[in-house]
Backbone as CSV, one residue per row, in Angstrom:
resi,resn,N_x,N_y,N_z,CA_x,CA_y,CA_z,C_x,C_y,C_z
1,MET,83.010,43.609,50.926,81.623,43.495,51.401,80.977,44.868,51.364
2,ALA,79.816,44.959,50.817,79.048,46.186,50.813,78.419,46.436,52.128
3,VAL,78.191,47.737,52.492,77.552,48.164,53.678,76.278,48.745,53.327
4,ARG,75.226,48.451,54.098,73.881,48.980,53.832,73.602,50.234,54.613
5,SER,72.559,50.938,54.155,72.167,52.191,54.777,71.215,51.956,55.996
6,ASP,70.528,50.833,55.968,69.429,50.660,56.971,69.778,49.654,58.030
7,THR,70.811,48.843,57.891,71.140,47.836,58.929,72.647,47.817,59.144
8,PHE,73.056,47.581,60.372,74.455,47.480,60.757,74.997,46.159,60.196
9,PRO,76.229,46.091,59.698,76.840,44.872,59.173,76.764,43.718,60.203
10,GLN,76.231,42.616,59.771,76.116,41.449,60.684,77.361,40.581,60.562
11,VAL,78.483,41.143,60.934,79.746,40.372,60.965,80.396,40.620,62.309
12,GLN,81.243,39.734,62.717,81.901,39.790,64.037,82.871,40.943,64.058
13,ALA,82.841,41.706,65.203,83.754,42.798,65.336,85.174,42.256,65.578
14,THR,86.165,43.054,65.074,87.571,42.710,65.245,88.170,43.592,66.365
15,GLN,88.961,43.011,67.191,89.674,43.755,68.230,90.591,44.792,67.613
16,TYR,90.568,45.968,68.143,91.390,47.075,67.570,92.860,46.666,67.514
17,SER,93.318,46.018,68.558,94.789,45.643,68.612,95.133,44.700,67.465
18,ARG,94.161,43.965,66.920,94.449,43.017,65.834,94.429,43.639,64.473
19,ILE,93.660,44.759,64.338,93.495,45.391,63.025,94.368,46.632,62.886
20,ARG,94.868,47.158,64.036,95.526,48.444,64.032,96.664,48.524,63.013
21,SER,97.510,47.516,62.908,98.610,47.570,62.011,98.243,47.500,60.507
22,LYS,97.005,47.102,60.256,96.506,46.941,58.867,95.727,48.163,58.386
23,LEU,95.443,49.134,59.261,94.730,50.322,58.853,95.637,51.196,57.990
24,LYS,95.038,51.882,57.010,95.838,52.717,56.091,95.403,54.130,56.117
25,ASN,96.295,55.046,55.682,95.951,56.427,55.487,94.750,56.541,54.585
26,GLY,93.815,57.394,54.979,92.655,57.609,54.138,91.523,56.654,54.456
27,ASP,91.718,55.604,55.211,90.584,54.744,55.655,89.589,55.603,56.400
28,VAL,88.320,55.240,56.209,87.210,56.013,56.838,86.613,55.287,58.016
29,LEU,86.477,55.993,59.110,85.692,55.481,60.242,84.214,55.957,60.020
30,LEU,83.336,55.017,60.074,81.919,55.262,59.868,81.169,54.847,61.137
31,CYS,80.399,55.755,61.660,79.787,55.564,62.946,78.246,55.565,62.873
32,SER,77.648,54.704,63.675,76.189,54.656,63.914,75.923,54.953,65.314
33,GLY,75.790,56.226,65.636,75.741,56.651,67.032,74.371,56.500,67.644
34,GLU,74.305,56.641,68.951,73.088,56.500,69.728,72.711,57.788,70.470
35,GLY,73.424,58.856,70.305,73.124,60.090,71.033,72.066,60.903,70.294
36,LEU,71.706,61.985,70.953,70.656,62.829,70.431,71.063,63.502,69.087
37,PHE,72.322,64.000,69.025,72.737,64.666,67.782,72.894,63.642,66.686
38,SER,73.401,62.416,66.999,73.516,61.354,66.012,72.152,61.018,65.472
39,ASN,71.138,60.982,66.333,69.792,60.679,65.905,69.254,61.726,64.981
40,MET,69.579,63.015,65.187,69.206,64.027,64.270,69.720,63.784,62.897
41,ILE,70.960,63.456,62.784,71.596,63.201,61.484,70.931,61.980,60.813
42,GLN,70.695,60.952,61.640,70.061,59.704,61.104,68.702,60.023,60.561
43,GLN,67.929,60.804,61.337,66.573,61.139,60.885,66.567,62.049,59.637
44,ALA,67.559,62.964,59.610,67.697,63.871,58.488,68.065,63.175,57.213
45,THR,68.817,62.106,57.258,69.348,61.442,56.102,68.696,60.068,55.802
46,GLY,67.828,59.619,56.733,67.111,58.386,56.463,68.048,57.136,56.447
47,SER,69.042,57.126,57.363,69.944,56.012,57.451,70.360,55.782,58.927
48,ILE,71.153,54.709,59.134,71.640,54.485,60.466,72.944,55.158,60.789
49,TRP,73.519,55.759,59.761,74.907,56.325,59.871,74.880,57.754,60.289
50,SER,75.754,58.148,61.186,75.684,59.536,61.769,77.007,60.266,61.729
51,HIS,78.122,59.621,61.473,79.369,60.314,61.565,80.463,59.629,60.723
52,VAL,81.400,60.427,60.220,82.542,59.878,59.495,83.743,60.707,59.846
53,GLY,84.891,60.066,59.853,86.203,60.737,59.913,87.193,59.865,59.130
54,PHE,88.419,60.338,58.966,89.376,59.511,58.214,90.697,59.371,58.963
55,ILE,91.360,58.339,58.698,92.563,57.866,59.407,93.830,58.443,58.776
56,LEU,94.741,58.857,59.720,96.077,59.284,59.353,97.060,58.544,60.274
57,ARG,97.966,57.767,59.674,99.001,57.077,60.480,100.229,57.989,60.723
58,LEU,100.611,58.006,61.985,101.860,58.669,62.344,102.826,57.617,62.885
59,ASP,103.392,56.848,61.958,104.129,55.687,62.376,105.440,56.010,63.114
60,ASP,106.002,57.213,62.921,107.178,57.623,63.563,106.974,57.724,65.080
61,VAL,105.741,57.972,65.444,105.471,58.098,66.920,104.444,57.037,67.347
62,ASP,104.211,56.042,66.405,103.374,54.927,66.750,101.962,55.352,67.116
63,ARG,101.331,56.196,66.279,99.996,56.627,66.578,99.095,56.508,65.308
64,VAL,97.864,56.136,65.521,96.861,56.085,64.479,95.813,57.130,64.843
65,MET,95.776,58.187,64.069,94.933,59.350,64.389,93.657,59.337,63.529
66,LEU,92.661,59.936,64.069,91.428,60.176,63.314,91.199,61.698,63.132
67,LEU,91.011,62.148,61.885,90.689,63.516,61.626,89.231,63.618,61.320
68,GLU,88.557,64.616,62.004,87.124,64.616,61.916,86.578,65.999,62.241
69,SER,85.350,66.222,61.881,84.642,67.438,62.341,83.476,66.924,63.236
70,VAL,83.518,67.358,64.490,82.616,66.797,65.455,81.933,67.892,66.275
71,GLU,80.635,67.723,66.496,79.855,68.597,67.270,80.124,68.378,68.792
72,PRO,80.359,69.389,69.627,80.360,70.803,69.286,81.759,71.403,69.033
73,ILE,82.801,70.570,68.981,84.183,71.084,68.961,84.588,71.619,67.549
74,GLY,84.176,70.940,66.517,84.593,71.402,65.181,85.642,70.459,64.634
75,VAL,86.496,70.894,63.770,87.514,70.066,63.117,88.665,69.830,64.087
76,ARG,89.025,68.619,64.274,90.026,68.186,65.245,90.684,66.866,64.827
77,THR,91.679,66.448,65.603,92.248,65.092,65.499,92.381,64.488,66.877
78,ILE,92.060,63.160,66.949,92.240,62.412,68.171,92.798,61.058,67.815
79,ARG,93.309,60.337,68.818,93.721,58.927,68.584,92.476,58.084,68.294
80,LEU,92.509,57.272,67.277,91.375,56.464,66.951,90.992,55.553,68.088
81,SER,91.973,55.116,68.868,91.687,54.202,69.958,90.767,54.808,71.038
82,LYS,90.617,56.171,71.030,89.731,56.804,72.010,88.283,56.379,71.758
83,TYR,87.958,56.085,70.517,86.612,55.632,70.264,86.278,54.309,70.935
84,LEU,87.299,53.451,71.108,87.172,52.128,71.716,87.349,52.132,73.236
85,THR,88.057,53.081,73.750,88.457,52.978,75.166,87.897,54.169,76.052
86,GLY,87.839,55.346,75.505,87.450,56.421,76.318,87.019,57.639,75.555
87,TYR,85.833,57.579,74.907,85.427,58.619,74.062,84.844,59.788,74.779
88,ASP,84.277,59.561,76.009,83.614,60.594,76.781,84.635,61.583,77.368
89,GLU,84.125,62.682,77.963,85.009,63.694,78.423,85.981,63.188,79.522
90,LYS,85.542,62.204,80.269,86.415,61.674,81.364,87.358,60.621,80.840
91,GLY,87.177,60.191,79.577,88.068,59.220,78.991,87.916,57.812,79.538
92,LYS,86.647,57.477,79.928,86.448,56.208,80.570,85.370,55.362,79.801
93,THR,84.567,55.940,78.932,83.475,55.244,78.292,83.661,55.214,76.764
94,PRO,83.582,54.011,76.154,83.719,53.900,74.710,82.558,54.644,74.019
95,TYR,82.772,54.869,72.738,81.734,55.512,71.887,80.459,54.732,71.933
96,LYS,79.341,55.413,72.171,78.036,54.763,72.232,77.428,54.617,70.820
97,GLY,77.644,53.380,70.323,77.136,53.076,68.950,78.095,52.138,68.202
98,GLY,77.769,51.849,66.953,78.614,50.969,66.179,79.663,51.659,65.420
99,LEU,80.753,50.988,65.128,81.896,51.544,64.362,82.350,50.605,63.309
100,VAL,82.585,51.069,62.140,83.137,50.261,61.067,84.213,51.064,60.338
101,ILE,85.087,50.341,59.716,86.109,50.928,58.831,85.822,50.659,57.427
102,LEU,85.841,51.726,56.551,85.658,51.565,55.118,86.988,51.985,54.431
103,ARG,87.171,51.428,53.242,88.342,51.827,52.435,87.942,52.138,51.037
104,HIS,88.467,53.207,50.497,88.260,53.552,49.113,89.164,52.695,48.233
105,LYS,88.587,51.952,47.317,89.345,50.988,46.508,90.485,51.602,45.717
106,GLY,90.327,52.854,45.283,91.365,53.479,44.477,92.307,54.403,45.190
107,PHE,92.144,54.492,46.498,92.927,55.542,47.214,94.416,55.360,47.061
108,ASP,94.944,54.112,47.238,96.414,53.928,47.093,96.897,54.212,45.724
109,ASN,96.170,54.024,44.679,96.568,54.277,43.338,96.555,55.743,42.997
110,ILE,95.656,56.496,43.643,95.579,57.941,43.390,96.442,58.779,44.209
111,VAL,96.592,58.419,45.498,97.275,59.236,46.497,98.708,58.723,46.713
112,ASP,99.670,59.354,46.049,101.056,59.019,46.295,101.582,59.825,47.469
113,SER,102.880,59.755,47.759,103.450,60.432,48.919,103.273,61.944,48.898
114,GLN,103.387,62.502,47.647,103.244,63.937,47.549,101.802,64.341,47.788
115,LYS,100.914,63.612,47.214,99.485,63.943,47.397,99.042,63.760,48.874
116,LEU,99.650,62.775,49.498,99.350,62.563,50.893,99.730,63.838,51.705
117,LYS,100.851,64.370,51.379,101.284,65.609,52.093,100.231,66.729,51.847
118,GLU,99.796,66.821,50.608,98.763,67.856,50.285,97.472,67.625,51.060
119,LEU,97.095,66.304,51.190,95.928,66.018,51.934,96.049,66.391,53.386
120,ILE,97.209,66.057,53.969,97.464,66.399,55.363,97.471,67.885,55.544
121,ARG,98.133,68.644,54.643,98.245,70.049,54.728,96.851,70.704,54.739
122,TYR,96.004,70.269,53.868,94.629,70.833,53.774,93.839,70.491,54.985
123,ALA,93.916,69.231,55.445,93.188,68.723,56.581,93.553,69.489,57.834
124,VAL,94.879,69.739,58.028,95.375,70.421,59.217,94.920,71.932,59.172
125,GLU,94.947,72.503,58.000,94.594,73.947,57.864,93.160,74.143,58.327
126,CYS,92.359,73.095,58.294,90.945,73.191,58.713,90.755,73.028,60.150
127,PHE,91.797,72.613,60.892,91.619,72.405,62.354,91.053,73.716,62.983
128,GLY,90.144,73.496,63.910,89.556,74.676,64.579,88.297,75.204,63.900
129,HIS,88.055,74.796,62.689,86.829,75.227,61.991,85.589,74.772,62.767
130,PRO,84.644,75.579,63.066,83.530,75.103,63.831,82.628,74.142,63.119
131,TYR,81.999,73.252,63.821,81.006,72.333,63.274,79.781,73.125,62.976
132,ASP,79.178,72.905,61.841,78.008,73.660,61.413,76.717,72.930,61.753
133,LYS,76.171,73.126,62.963,74.974,72.519,63.420,73.779,72.855,62.530
134,ASP,73.761,74.049,61.981,72.649,74.471,61.121,72.539,73.650,59.848
135,GLU,73.756,73.066,59.444,73.718,72.326,58.210,72.829,71.096,58.261
136,ILE,72.684,70.504,59.477,71.818,69.333,59.561,70.373,69.759,59.310
137,VAL,69.983,70.936,59.820,68.668,71.449,59.553,68.466,71.684,58.077
138,LYS,69.511,72.242,57.420,69.415,72.506,56.007,69.328,71.231,55.156
139,ILE,70.034,70.176,55.659,69.959,68.885,54.923,68.527,68.415,54.978
140,ALA,67.950,68.424,56.195,66.564,67.977,56.326,65.600,68.818,55.434
141,ALA,65.863,70.163,55.372,65.038,70.977,54.555,65.154,70.673,53.092
142,ARG,66.411,70.301,52.661,66.614,69.968,51.260,65.947,68.733,50.872
143,ILE,65.962,67.738,51.825,65.246,66.467,51.600,63.739,66.743,51.518
144,LEU,63.209,67.612,52.365,61.838,67.947,52.316,61.503,68.673,51.001
145,ALA,62.492,69.507,50.536,62.238,70.296,49.354,62.124,69.422,48.100
146,SER,62.735,68.229,48.208,62.666,67.332,47.043,61.272,66.649,46.957
147,LYS,60.465,66.726,47.991,59.188,66.072,48.090,58.052,67.069,47.993
148,ILE,58.333,68.351,48.208,57.314,69.428,48.186,57.636,70.433,47.087
149,PRO,56.720,70.819,46.271,57.008,71.717,45.162,57.238,73.170,45.627
150,PHE,58.377,73.417,46.252,58.792,74.735,46.619,59.122,75.551,45.322
151,THR,59.042,76.848,45.369,59.470,77.739,44.273,60.955,77.759,44.290
152,GLN,61.514,78.198,43.114,62.985,78.318,43.031,63.512,79.271,44.057
153,LYS,62.790,80.353,44.333,63.219,81.317,45.317,63.294,80.678,46.695
154,GLN,62.389,79.820,47.064,62.362,79.185,48.332,63.574,78.195,48.437
155,LYS,63.846,77.501,47.301,64.869,76.499,47.303,66.252,77.182,47.452
156,ARG,66.412,78.366,46.944,67.721,79.051,47.076,68.062,79.341,48.443
157,LYS,67.064,79.483,49.366,67.309,79.792,50.770,67.904,78.606,51.487
158,ILE,67.800,77.393,50.939,68.217,76.238,51.678,69.359,75.545,51.039
159,LYS,70.090,76.197,50.151,71.272,75.601,49.500,72.363,75.469,50.557
160,PRO,73.331,74.524,50.336,74.451,74.368,51.326,75.387,75.535,51.321
161,ASP,75.987,75.805,52.491,76.933,76.898,52.616,78.352,76.284,52.634
162,LYS,79.344,77.037,53.017,80.706,76.583,52.938,81.232,75.963,54.252
163,GLU,80.322,75.841,55.259,80.766,75.316,56.522,80.692,73.773,56.534
164,PHE,81.488,73.150,57.440,81.650,71.730,57.477,80.658,71.030,58.433
165,ILE,80.076,69.917,57.996,79.684,68.845,58.878,80.741,67.749,58.677
166,CYS,80.643,66.680,59.413,81.681,65.668,59.368,81.901,65.128,57.937
167,SER,80.876,64.766,57.258,81.024,64.129,55.934,81.530,65.165,54.878
168,GLU,81.203,66.440,55.017,81.698,67.449,54.078,83.194,67.602,54.335
169,TYR,83.633,67.569,55.588,85.044,67.785,55.843,85.878,66.593,55.184
170,VAL,85.483,65.386,55.362,86.190,64.244,54.817,86.139,64.326,53.276
171,ALA,85.001,64.631,52.718,84.883,64.629,51.276,85.732,65.724,50.673
172,ARG,85.831,66.911,51.305,86.645,68.008,50.767,88.109,67.706,50.884
173,CYS,88.503,67.065,51.983,89.928,66.635,52.115,90.262,65.691,50.987
174,TYR,89.418,64.710,50.710,89.607,63.773,49.632,89.695,64.520,48.237
175,GLU,88.788,65.478,48.062,88.785,66.184,46.769,90.112,66.929,46.502
176,GLU,90.798,67.340,47.568,92.087,68.078,47.418,93.083,67.188,46.693
177,VAL,92.945,65.902,46.768,93.929,64.980,46.138,93.316,64.111,45.035
178,GLY,92.158,64.499,44.603,91.568,63.854,43.433,90.812,62.609,43.713
179,VAL,90.402,62.376,44.977,89.544,61.305,45.322,88.147,61.811,45.585
180,ASN,87.184,61.521,44.728,85.906,62.128,44.805,84.847,61.173,45.353
181,VAL,84.048,61.729,46.287,82.891,61.026,46.787,81.686,61.742,46.276
182,GLN,80.755,60.967,45.726,79.637,61.583,45.036,78.723,62.252,45.995
183,TRP,78.459,63.564,45.773,77.574,64.334,46.572,76.123,63.993,46.271
184,ASN,75.254,64.052,47.214,73.864,63.789,47.033,73.293,64.681,45.961
185,LYS,72.342,64.187,45.250,71.716,65.005,44.143,70.967,66.208,44.685
186,LEU,70.723,66.223,45.958,70.027,67.369,46.565,71.085,68.442,47.035
187,GLY,72.342,68.206,46.821,73.321,69.249,47.050,74.081,69.174,48.338
188,PHE,74.160,68.002,48.983,74.933,67.816,50.179,75.588,66.404,50.196
189,ILE,76.452,66.214,51.152,77.014,64.867,51.337,76.860,64.490,52.793
190,ALA,76.345,63.321,53.068,76.098,62.899,54.425,76.869,61.623,54.714
191,PRO,77.004,61.179,55.986,77.756,59.921,56.218,77.226,58.746,55.390
192,ASN,75.956,58.702,55.154,75.348,57.615,54.407,75.829,57.567,52.939
193,ASP,76.269,58.715,52.400,76.719,58.738,51.015,78.085,58.002,50.815
194,PHE,78.877,57.829,51.940,80.001,57.005,51.797,79.650,55.521,51.648
195,VAL,78.526,55.143,52.222,77.970,53.810,52.091,77.474,53.589,50.669
196,LYS,76.813,54.566,50.092,76.231,54.435,48.765,77.297,54.442,47.670
197,ASP,78.416,54.975,47.919,79.511,55.016,46.946,80.104,53.645,46.747
198,HIS,80.014,53.087,45.597,80.500,51.727,45.319,81.983,51.582,45.464
199,ASN,82.748,52.737,45.512,84.186,52.679,45.634,84.657,52.365,46.978
200,PHE,83.709,52.469,47.980,84.109,52.102,49.366,83.673,50.697,49.706
201,GLU,84.541,49.975,50.410,84.265,48.608,50.846,84.556,48.478,52.297
202,LEU,83.878,47.543,52.960,84.086,47.273,54.412,85.434,46.638,54.617
203,VAL,86.191,47.154,55.566,87.462,46.606,56.018,87.183,45.730,57.230
204,THR,86.461,46.329,58.207,86.199,45.580,59.436,85.152,46.295,60.238
205,VAL,84.498,45.592,61.118,83.613,46.123,62.155,84.514,46.284,63.453
206,LEU,84.618,47.480,63.967,85.402,47.663,65.172,84.561,47.486,66.445
207,LYS,83.310,47.951,66.372,82.446,47.907,67.559,81.046,47.688,67.049
208,SER,80.389,46.602,67.555,79.023,46.286,67.138,78.015,47.192,67.878
209,LYS,76.871,47.417,67.328,75.794,48.108,67.992,75.186,47.264,69.028
């Protein structure tokens, strides 16, 4: 099932306990948040989607982890279940917003056991990298630049840098193992671009808006 940029999927949410065993390495958690920073991303990109991370299974210790770059912490990993049970600092309130799982159709064919190790190695090496708040402003500026005839000199000042927002972190981890997500023609990748990529399909809704 395809996911849209402007509306949350109108399908019944699945209990995490029922879908947990079916989640795969590389699956993407896509969020439609309700907080102030989420709203900034949504406004900047013209979609309802505000955050992405990707799943890593640690079956030897019975854990399903989410690797992500999140404001204000930066690149980190947490248990995926925290989004459903206790996402706030006190660990008592679920994530405020909708949650869906997407899967890249070709991931299993491209990423063998060796490439999975390479993916994990790169992803872990990025832990602690700060979240780039300024990148959201730059994204909004690049969208504006596509509608206003700036000079080339002005456009060069708003090109993307090397720091991560959530979607850039996931995309670059994927790129390390040959799984490519198409970057926006304006020179960035946002959560909504995972929706636009026809290689991703909906696995389940975890939490409805």
